[in-house]
N, C-alpha and C positions, 0 to 999 in steps of 0.2 A: 522502840521504833516510832517514828513520827511521820504522819501522812497528812495530806490536805484533801479536802473535799469541796468541790464547787457545786453550787446548786442554783437553780432558777428561784427567784424570790420576788414577790410583789412588795416586800417590806423594804422601803428605801430608808428607813430610820437608821439601820445599821450600815447600809452600803448604798452608794449612789451611782455606781458604774462610771466613775469619772475616767476620762481618757488616760491620765497619768497612771492610774491604778491598773488599767488594762495592760499597759506596757509592762508593768511590774509583774503581773500575773503570767504573761507570756514568758518572761524570763524565768519565773518559778517553774513553769512547765519544762523549759529547756533544761533546767537543773535537775528536775525530779522524775522526768519520764513523760510518757505520752498519756495525757488526759485531754478531754474535749471540753473547751469552754463554750458555754451556752450563749454566745453573743447573738442577739436578735434585736429587733426593733425596740423591745421594751425589756430586754434582759438586764438583770442586775446581779451583782455577784455578792456572795456571802462567804467569808473566810471561816473555816472551821479547823482548829487544831485538834488532832485526834491522837491520843496516846493510848497504847495498849495497856490494859489492866490485867491483874491476875485472873487466871481462869479463862482467858480469851475474850473477856468483855472489852468494850471500847468506851472511853470517856470522851464526850464531845463538848466543845465549847471554845471560848477564847483561850488560847495558850499563851502564857506569859513567858516569853523567851528572855533569858538574861545572859549577857555576854561574859564569857570566861576569858581572861587574859593572863599573861605571865607577869610575875612580880607583883608587889603590892598586895591588895586584898580585894578580890573581885566580888566577895560576898559578905560585906560588913553587917548586913541586917537580914539574916536568913529567914526571919519570920515576917518580913514585911508583906510579901505577896499574899499569904492566907488572909490577912486582915483586909487588904485591898480587894481581894477576890470576893469576900463576903459582902463588902460594901457595893461592889460592882453588881453582884447578883440581886441585892436587895433594892437597888435604886434604878436599875435599867432592865431591859429585856434580854440582856446578854447572859448566857451560861458561861461559867469559867471552869477551865481545867484546874483541878486542885493543886497539882504539883507543877512547880516551875520547870522550864525546859532550859537547862544550861547548854550553851553552845559556843563554839569558837568561830573565828572568822574563816569559815570554809564555805565555798559557794553552795555545795550540796545541802548544807544545813541552813545557811542564812536566808536563802530565798524561799523558805517555807513559811516565813513569818512577816507580816506587815509591820509589826511593832517589836522593837528590841530595847530592853532596859540595860543600861550600863551604870553600875554603882561602884563606889570606892571611897576609901578614906586615907589612902597613901599614894605615893608616887608608884608608877609601874613601868615595866620595860617597854621600849618603843615597839610598835607593830612591825612585822616584816613587810617588805615592799609588796609582795603578792597579797598580803592582807589589806594593805592600804588600797590596792587596786580593786579588790573585791568589795570593800566597804564603799568606795566611791561609786561603783556600779550599782550596788544595792540602793544607796541613797539617791542616786540620780534617776532611778527608775521606779520610784514609788514607795520605797521602804522608809520607815521612820525610826530614828535612834533618839531615845531619851536618856540623857546622862544626868547623874545625880551625885553631887559631892556630899557624902554623908558625914564628913568631918566639918564642913563649913569653914575651910581655911583658904581664903582668897590669896592667890599668888604662890601657894605652896602645895605639896602633896598631890592629891588627885586633881585638884583644880589646875595646877600648872601642867601636869602630865596630859590631861585631857585636851587642854588648849593646844599643847604642842602637837598631839597626834591629829586632832581635827584640822589643824593648820596644814598638815601634810596631805590630808585627804582632799581638802579644797584650798590649795595655796593662793588662789586668786580671790578668795573671799575672806571676810572677817566675821567673827561672831558679833551680832548686833542685838540691841535691846528689842524685845518684842513689844509692840505698842499695845495699849489697853484694849484697842478694838480688834486685836488679832483673834481669829476664829478659835484658837485654843482656849480662850477665856469664855467661850460661849458655846462650845460644841455639845455640851449637855447642861451643865450648870452655868449661870451667869456669875462668874467669879470676879470679885472686885478687891482682891487682896492676895498677898503671898502666904503660902503655908510651908511648913517644914519644921525640923527640930529647932533651928534657930534662924532668924532672919538676918542674914549677912548681906543680902541684896534685895531691894524692893521690887525687882523685876526678874523675869526669865530672859534668857538669851537664846539666840538661834542663828542658823544659817538658812536663808531662803533661796530656792531655785525657782524662778518664775513666780507663780502664785502660791506655791506650797513651801512649807518649812520642814524639811526632812530631818534637821538636827535641832533638838531643843534641849537646853541645859538649865538645870536648877542647881545653884550653889548652896541651897538652904537645907538640904537633907530631908527630902520628901520621904524616902524609905525609912529613915530613922523615926519619923513621926508616925508611920504606919505600924511599926513593929510592936508585937506583944510577946511576953514571956510565956512559959508553959502553963502559968496560972491565969492567963488572960489579962495580965496587967500590962500597962504601957511600959516599954523598956526605957524610954527617955521622956523627960519633961519637954514641953514645947514653950520656948521663951523668945520674946517677952510676952507673947499674946495668949498663952494658955490654951484652953481647949478650943476656943474659936480658931486659933491658928492651926490646931490639929485638924479640925473640920475642913478648913481651907485646903490642907494638904491632901485629904481624901478627895475633895472635889476636883482639885487639879489633877490628881492621879486618874480619876475617871475621865475627865476631859481630855487628857493626853491619849488615853486609849481610844476614845471616840474620835479624836482628831486623826489618829493613825488609820482608823477604819473608814472614816467618812470624808476626810480632808476638808474642803471649804464648802460643803453643801449648805451650811447655814449662812453663807454669804449670797445665796441665790435670791431671786426677786420675791419669792414667797416668804422667806424667813426674815429678811432684813427689816421690813416695816414692823413686824411683830417685835423684833429685838429692840428697835428704836423706842417703841412704846414702853417696853420693860425698863430700858436704861433711863 
């Protein structure tokens, strides 16, 4: 069972109460039942994924939702999230739910999470028309989809299938290169390079709607760079950049989560001068 909890918070590091996110949250309420949003003059929202634990306990924190789809391989790196979760907790103030939340493109599930990760290393079956409509609504009202080609095969397999399906979701738009000044590269770390299992592209791609980018795509295998085996050893080498490239993969992963939670808050008047000094 997965629930969400809204709370008043004076900590705008994790959430900024942006209007686009407010629309998303109202849709989440419509999908999940009647809750009261604490909108007020200074109200900010904080998303909490809550998963039931054994014995009736509750684990609170950021819930990593991963998209399940038909055909192909939706889970090429099953140990990627525990490594990223540990890094997220050690470097930020965010608590992470230990277990991933696998979910399908169904409204009652999708609208519970502001961040959804989609990974693969093979071609997969086309989405149903109703799934396309649900995903379009989710992404148009504040949700963020991060897609990750763990095989790193441009033009084939997962890469080709994802581009095909996202083209059905937004037929009037094209995937575009994200510029180096995009907020996703500075939402927590100032990232000046690409990370992943292998660098097949020197940039991320995405689809932007207005001032936000709800679709972000990495063809470089971020999850494959995060994954460890049962002995705590890295599953894959990171080439050609070695461990620096793996470090960049973790930094990008954290930045992607922070971007989904905070959107463009680091483009505001307070943060921009500071970032310019750092850059």
